[in-house]
C-alpha positions as CSV (number, residue, x, y, z in Angstrom):
1,E,8.7,35.6,-0.8
2,L,9.3,31.9,-0.4
3,Y,12.7,30.9,-1.9
4,R,12.5,27.1,-1.7
5,L,9.2,25.6,-1.3
6,D,10.2,21.9,-0.9
7,A,6.9,20.6,0.2
8,P,3.2,21.6,0.0
9,L,2.3,24.4,2.4
10,L,-1.0,24.8,4.4
11,I,-1.6,28.1,6.1
12,L,-4.6,28.5,8.4
13,I,-4.9,32.0,9.8
14,G,-7.4,34.4,11.4
15,E,-8.6,37.4,9.4
16,V,-8.1,39.8,12.3
17,D,-4.9,38.3,13.6
18,D,-2.9,41.3,14.7
19,W,0.2,39.4,15.6
20,T,0.7,37.6,12.3
21,P,-1.5,39.5,9.8
22,A,-3.3,37.5,7.2
23,F,-2.6,40.0,4.5
24,R,1.1,39.0,4.6
25,C,0.1,35.4,3.8
26,E,-2.3,36.6,1.1
27,R,0.6,38.4,-0.7
28,M,3.0,35.6,-0.4
29,E,4.7,34.5,-3.6
30,T,7.2,31.7,-4.5
31,V,10.5,32.7,-6.1
32,G,11.7,30.2,-8.6
33,P,10.1,27.0,-9.9
34,T,8.2,24.7,-7.5
35,R,5.8,21.9,-8.0
36,H,4.3,22.3,-4.6
37,A,1.0,24.2,-3.9
38,I,0.3,26.8,-1.2
39,T,-3.1,26.4,0.4
40,L,-4.3,29.4,2.3
41,K,-7.5,29.6,4.4
42,V,-8.4,32.8,6.2
43,Y,-11.0,32.5,8.9
44,P,-13.3,35.6,9.0
45,G,-13.3,37.3,12.4
46,A,-10.7,35.0,13.9
47,T,-7.7,36.3,15.9
48,H,-4.3,34.8,16.6
49,S,-4.6,31.6,18.7
50,F,-8.1,31.0,17.4
51,D,-7.5,27.3,17.8
52,V,-6.3,27.3,21.4
53,V,-9.0,25.6,23.6
54,R,-10.2,26.9,26.9
55,F,-9.0,30.3,27.3
56,E,-10.9,33.6,27.7
57,P,-10.2,36.4,25.3
58,I,-7.1,38.3,26.4
59,V,-4.6,40.8,25.2
60,Y,-1.1,39.4,25.4
61,L,2.0,41.5,24.6
62,G,-0.4,44.0,22.9
63,H,-2.1,41.4,20.7
64,N,-5.7,40.2,20.8
65,L,-6.1,36.4,21.4
66,K,-9.5,34.7,21.4
67,N,-10.6,31.1,20.8
68,D,-13.0,30.5,17.8
69,P,-14.4,27.0,18.2
70,E,-15.9,26.9,14.7
71,A,-12.7,28.0,13.0
72,A,-10.7,25.6,15.3
73,R,-12.9,22.6,14.3
74,D,-12.5,23.5,10.6
75,A,-8.8,23.9,11.0
76,V,-8.5,20.4,12.5
77,A,-10.4,19.0,9.6
78,Q,-8.3,21.0,7.1
79,V,-5.1,19.6,8.7
80,K,-6.3,16.0,8.6
81,A,-7.4,16.3,5.0
82,F,-4.1,18.0,4.0
83,L,-2.0,15.3,5.8
84,A,-4.1,12.5,4.3
85,K,-3.7,13.9,0.8
86,H,0.1,14.3,1.1
87,L,1.1,11.5,3.5
88,G,-1.7,9.0,3.1
89,D,-4.3,7.7,5.6
90,S,-2.1,5.3,7.5
């Protein structure tokens, strides 16, 4: 539950993220009134750290980490669009 959503929220997460599971974000709800939107995009097959450039797939502290270049490119585009929408292009 989100208790005070004071700004728009963009969540970009990997479908098979075993560190911060996507299902938790999919079930997220706001408590109380808000005029701000939650935008959630789940990348199929992507793990935690899908957007980290130049590292080989590893298991770190028991969690699978693997770069996904396609998801990472899309995530950068999503963030740029989100910021342009909410902050302007300047």
